[in-house]
Residue, then its C-alpha position, 0 to 999 in steps of 0.5 A: x600255358x608254360x610247361x616245365x617238362x613239355x615243349x609245345x610247337x605249332x606248325x599250321x594245324x599240327x601241334x607238336x607235344x615234345x616231352x622235354x626231359x632228355x637228361x632223364x631219357x624223357x621218363x614219365x614222372x608225375x609232373x610230366x603226366x600232369x602236364x600231358x593231361x593239360x596239354x592234350x586237353x588243351x589241344x583237343x579243345x583248340x579249334x585251331x589244332x587239327x591233329x597232334x604229333x607227340x615225340x621225345x626230345x633228343x635222338x635217344x628216347x621217345x620215352x624210356x619208361x616211368x620214373x622208377x624213383x617215384x615207385x619206391x614209397x608206394x604200397x599196393x593202394x598207392x600203386x593202384x591209384x598211380x595206374x588208375x590216375x595215369x590211365x584216366x587222365x592221360x592214356x585213355x584221354x589220348x586214345x579217345x580224343x577227338x583228333x588224330x594223335x601220331x606217336x613219332x618214336x625217336x628212340x627207346x620206347x619202354x614201359x610207360x613210353x611204349x604204353x604212351x605210344x600205343x595209346x596214340x592212333x598211329x605210330x611211326x618209328x625211326x630205324x634206331x628205335x627199340x620197344x619193350x615192356x620190361x615191368x616184370x624185371x621190377x616185379x611189376x606188370x604194365x600199368x598204363x594199358x600195356x596188357x590190353x593194348x599190346x594184344x590188340x596190336x600184335x596178338x595174344x601170343x606175341x604180347x605174352x612173349x614180350x611182356x613175360x620175357x621183357x625183351x626189347x624189339x627193334x623198329x623193324x620187328x615192331x613193324x612186322x608184328x603190327x605194333x607200328x605203322x612205318x619205319x623211317x630213318x631218324x632224320x625223316x621221322x617227323x617229315x613222315x609223321x607230318x605227311x600222314x597227319x596232313x593227309x588226315x587233315x584234308x578229311x572231314x574232322x567230325x568224321x575223323x572223330x566219329x571214326x576214332x570213337x567207333x574203332x575204339x568201341x569195338x576194341x573195348x566193348x565187343x559187339x557194342x562196337x557195331x552199335x557205336x559205328x551205326x550211331x556215329x555213321x548216322x551222326x555224320x549225316x547231320x553235319x555240314x561236312x557231309x553235305x560238302x563232301x557229297x557235293x564236292x564228289x558230285x561236282x568233281x572238286x576237292x571238298x572244303x571241310x570246316x568241321x561243322 
């Protein structure tokens, strides 16, 4: 499928989803969110795709926020619908997907852009990146999961500070606070992202999917996370990948996982 606001590139089992609105600093408008929904659905259901790297076109911005011009005509009901639709069809979809998603943050990640990155499983930023949630400067709060995912990553106190002051932080600060996993130079960002994702792709795909489910359950449902972990752990024992992994370990060889 062809997209107006996204570029899709495949490199082996890695699929790149590139937000291609460079002149708008890759801001998220309704059409882009709809295309992201389709692109991630396709990737999660494509057996040839093992994992996804999402980034923004150019070197200035990952995603500099939502397209504020689309907010002007909305009332309270419209704002509610906007947040609910985005959460359900894009941000929660990414977080709960069955394949690893890495955000390669190549510049500004503000508002909805930082929320998009936080929905991904791993975040890597170039050293020129700046991150923040500036919604209160517009009389709003984050609406795509920012008030929930940021405290999980940086703690309640730092999340309150970032949200209420609307201040941006640097990539180095974000790494210190636990918001991102790694900082690289700009020209090494994608190579580092591929390095980590290729390592993940050596592991059992069904086990990776179960790990995503179990980790998310603990963050979303409290004590039920333990129950989910037990259930997903048990499911792994019924896979061919488990048998292959144990056989390879006992035979002192590298496993050849098939995602079965």
